[in-house]
DRENMI-367893 format. One record per residue: x, y, z of N, C-alpha, C in turn; residue in one letter. Coordinates in pm, whole numbers, plus 50000, padded with zeros to 5 digits. Each point is the difference from the previous one (the first is absolute). Layout:
! residues N
XYZXYZXYZA...
! end
This chain:
! residues 217
554841458628727499645007750110500675013050030X499005013650032500555011449987501025001650134X501155005349977501045002550118499355007050078X500214996050154499585010350092500625013550013X499275009450034500425013250046501384999550119X501125003349983501094998350103500045011750069X499765000650172499735010150041500994999950146X500305013350052500764999750114499355010850095X500114997050132499315008650084501135004950102X499775015650023500965005650084499205008150119X500064994650105499335006850109500864997550106X500095010050102500604997250133499394994050124X498784999549965498844992350113499954983749943X500544990650038500114985849971498674996049985X499175001650129498674994050003499355003849888X499885013849961499485003149888500534994749882X501204998949970500604995149845499924986649986X499734993250137499764985749976498764995249981X498975008850034498664999549989499565004149833X500875010049959499795004649883500264989549895X501184993450035501004989649895498894988149995X499394993650113498874991650012498815000149892X499555016250044498885002549885500265000549907X501205004549918500164999449849500334989049924X500734987650120499974988649952499114992249999X498935004750014498594990049968499545004149884X500655008049902499475004049886500844992349904X499234989449912501044991849935500965006349881X499475011849976501155007049905500965006550077X500185000950116501115010650051500754992050107X501125003450005500794994450075500995008750068X500235000650158500785007950061501534992349993X501005008549958501044990349990501175007850079X499675010250095500875004550122499275011850076X500415002650115499685008750110501015006550075X499825010649966501035008750056499665008450120X500795003350096499485005850157500315016249962X501155004949900500125014750002500485004049845X500105009649991500235008649872501014994449928X501234997250045501414996349951499804984049970X499384993350058499654985949963499214998849892X499005006849985499095001749928500335002049843X501205013350010500645001949875500834989549956X500834993250078500884987149967499404991149950X498774992650067499074993149946499495002649877X499635009549962499545004849870501024998449896X501325005150031501284998049918499994988049954X499974988850106500634988449991498854990049934X498645000050062498844991949929499595005549891X500065013849990499105003649896498474996049970X499255005550116498784994349971499105008449915X498634995549954499285009349930499655009250060X499584998350157499435013450082500764998150121X499765012650088500895002450124498875009450058X499564990850131498755009250071500935002950125X499865017549991500925004350102499395009650110X500214998250127499445009550089500835014849964X499325012250013501075009549986500605001850112X499844999550124500675004250132500634988050012X501244995549978500744989850051501335003650060X501194992150076501005004850044500914999849900X501365006150020500924998949924500025009649851X498954993549897499535005649891498405002850011X499585009649971498395003150012499894992049836X498454999950005499614995849845499865009249911X500035012050002500115009549922501844999749943X500664999650117501565001249940500354984449916X499394989750031500254988049945499555005649875X498445002249945499625001249866500765011349926X500535011750052500835008549954501214994149946X500834987450067501174994949977499624992749885X499014991649980499524993549895499575006549903X499655010249973499595006749860501365005549963X501025002650112500995003549936500894992749898X499704986550044500584989549921499364992449892X498465007250001499314994749888499544987450039X499874994350134499474986450027498514993649948X499854990549934498644999649944499174992750099X500344998150142499134996150085498865012650048X498754997049993498905009750021499765002650165X499965008550036499575001750152498925004350042X499634994950120498265001250045500545005450156X499625012850012500205005750199498724995450029X500454992650120498564995550093500665008050128X499145009350036500495009750122498725005750055X500145005550111499095009150108499565010849950X501055006049926500115015249955499015001749908X499175011350049498945007149918500375014249957X501295000350045500265016349970500075001849868X499735014449931499995001549877501335004449946X500855004250058501705003149989500724986049953X499734990050090500534987549984499574991849867X498755003249982499264991549920500625002049826X500025016150008500285007949896501544996249939X500974998250123501274997549979500174985049934X499064991750099499714987349907499945000649868X498785005249959499775000249864500785009749908X500845006850044501355006749920500884992149954X500174991650116501244990249960499404986849904X498625000950010499724988149892499504987150073X499355000550103499644986750088498764994849914X499644989249984499054991649930498914999850056X500024996250168498974997450095499985007650145X498845005950021500175006050139498854992950098X500134993950076498824993650077500485002050156X498845004650077499975002850142500124985950066X500404998150093500104991050062498824992750071X499075008550077498785000550027498894989949897X500505002849879499034994449899500604989149889X501294996050073500654990449919499684987349975X499114994350106499524986549973498935003249885X499395008949971498975003549861500825001249883X500895011050013501005006949897501144992649926X500664993350071501354995249966500004990249896X499044991749985499954987849897499585005749862X499115013250015499355004249893501235008649940X500425008150087501535007949961501074993149954X500304987950036501224991849936499324994749869X499115000649972499554994949870499815008149931X499555012550030499765010849905501795004449970X500725003950110501504999149961500424993149920X500084987150020500604991449890499615000249867X498635003149969499535004349877500085014049938X501225006350067500875013349950498535010350022X499214999150111499045012950051500805003850107X499105011250046499855005150133498924998050111X500674997950120498535000050068500395007050117X498715009950052500045004350133498704998050079X500464996250137498914995150094498775010749977X498934997149978498785006050026499925012250093X500614994950077499815009550160500725015449985X501124998149900500995012349973499555001149851X498964999549959499745006249875500235017149959X499205004350149500425014149996501025006149981X501274994050020501195006849980500394996849884X499604993549909500254995449851499195011349949X498855003850023499215009749956500345014550047X500695003250113500625012150018501295000649937X500894989149932501035002449958499855003849849X498774993249943499855003549865499405015449986X499105004250095499485009950011501375011749997X500774997450073501485007950037500365002249838X500244988449923500674999749894499365008649896X498624997250021499275006049875499865016250062X500175005450105500115013450013501665003949976X500704992950043501385003849937500065003249863X499464991449943499865000649831499395013249943X498895002250093499075013449962500875013850062X500394996950098500715013650056501475000850012X500644990849973501335001250014500674992649870X499795005349859500454995549911501565001649989X500565014050060501355000949977500794992850036X499734988050076500844989350069500764993649887X499324999549895500454992249874501045005449918X500405016250061501065005849934501444998650066X499754990550119501215001450071500804987149931X501465002449977500784992849967500344988650125X500494988149969500004988150075500935001850125X501055011649973500905003050105499105008450096X499185011549940499025005850099498944993750081X499594991549919498814993550076500894990950136X501054994849948500804992550097500275009950146X500195013149964500305006050100498725004750063X498965000549954498915004450070499494989750063X500374985449985499674993650083500844998950106X501115003049999501085001050128499425010550080X499565011549930499475012550060499014996450098X498944991849930498844994750092500194991850133X501484994449998500534990850111500305011850087X499915013849966500545009650110501644995250014X500535003449877501384997949984500535015049977X501075003850036500915013049997500554997149851X500325011949961500294999949850501684993850015X500755002850138501124992750040500094986149980X498634994950079499844985749982499734994649877X499515005049913499704997249875501234996549897X500995010750020501025002849918500874991450029X500084994750164500764988850025499554983049934X498724999849999499194987749957499985000549852X500105009649908499805001449872501715005349942X500884996450103501335005249928500245011449930X499115012850023500185008749921500245012650095X500185014049930500295010550121498735003950075X500475008350106498845005850074499535009749878X500725009549936499455010049913499254992949898X500284988849941499214993449923498534997150023X500054992250142498724998150036499045012750040X500595008650032499605013750021499045007149860X501124995649906499455006449833498864990849983X499964987450006498834993049976498605004750095X500375002850139498895005750033499325009649945X500665011749968499765010149961499324995549863X500324989449917499474999249873498614993950017X500064989550121498624996150031499195010350031X500355006750061499025010950088499315008049894X500715004749884499595005749904499174991249880X500434984049991499124994949907498644997750047X499865000250148498844996850069499345010950056X500455015449984499275010849996500115000350193X501074995850041499764998450148500965015850038X499555006250124500625012250050499944998150146X501015006750053500435001050129500894991550086X500585001950087501024991450073499684985749999X498544997050079499974983950014499144994949887X499535008349900498824993149934500404987949910X501334998849968500564986149923499674987450126X500395004150114500134988150102498654994650012X499315011850026498224999050016499574990649892X500365004549879499344992749864500544984949990X501334998850043500254987550007499714987750086X499545005850110499474994150132498584994749943X499185008949958498745000149992499914989749859X500624999649906499934989149883501074988549995X500424997850114501054990850017499494986949947X498794997050010499604987249974500094998749829X499995008949925499715000549864501265003149930X501075001050077501455007349908500704990049979X
! end
């Protein structure tokens, strides 16, 4: 007999999470092994139970779903992550994709999508709710545009790329130097080098470029 897919659910609305648990448990090849009420509980549960899949709400108390996913990626957890969310915002979707989420399902279409999503993710595939397929198309188009119009990004060193990401977060050179444990002057030199490589001119051109391209840095 094939082992069941072990799943945990994390959502701060108990009525929703209980209903979702009952819905998933009706499937013979799936088993919900835990339900968490916030992000910290979810992270602890994932580390202790080591489920195959965790279905997380993005907006949770203590730790958000994005924060949980980021910590799991840092420790190279093998648990696959599905976001079940109300968010349709492109920046949140892109951040989730950048962190390597395997599934992204809207709560309003959960009854139609979640079982298919779990099966797909369990089989090492990705699943995005059809209702937000436009976000995936936009992401691909922007990546293609970046590859065509901004090939010079590939000339940046890993350190320069990291600094550019921090610039995209509106961090000052002082804040960047503190975070990376390097001198202010070194950060300023890196910023000059990055601007030269990307052919950027003007006081605010680097910041503008970084913010506009935040999703692909």
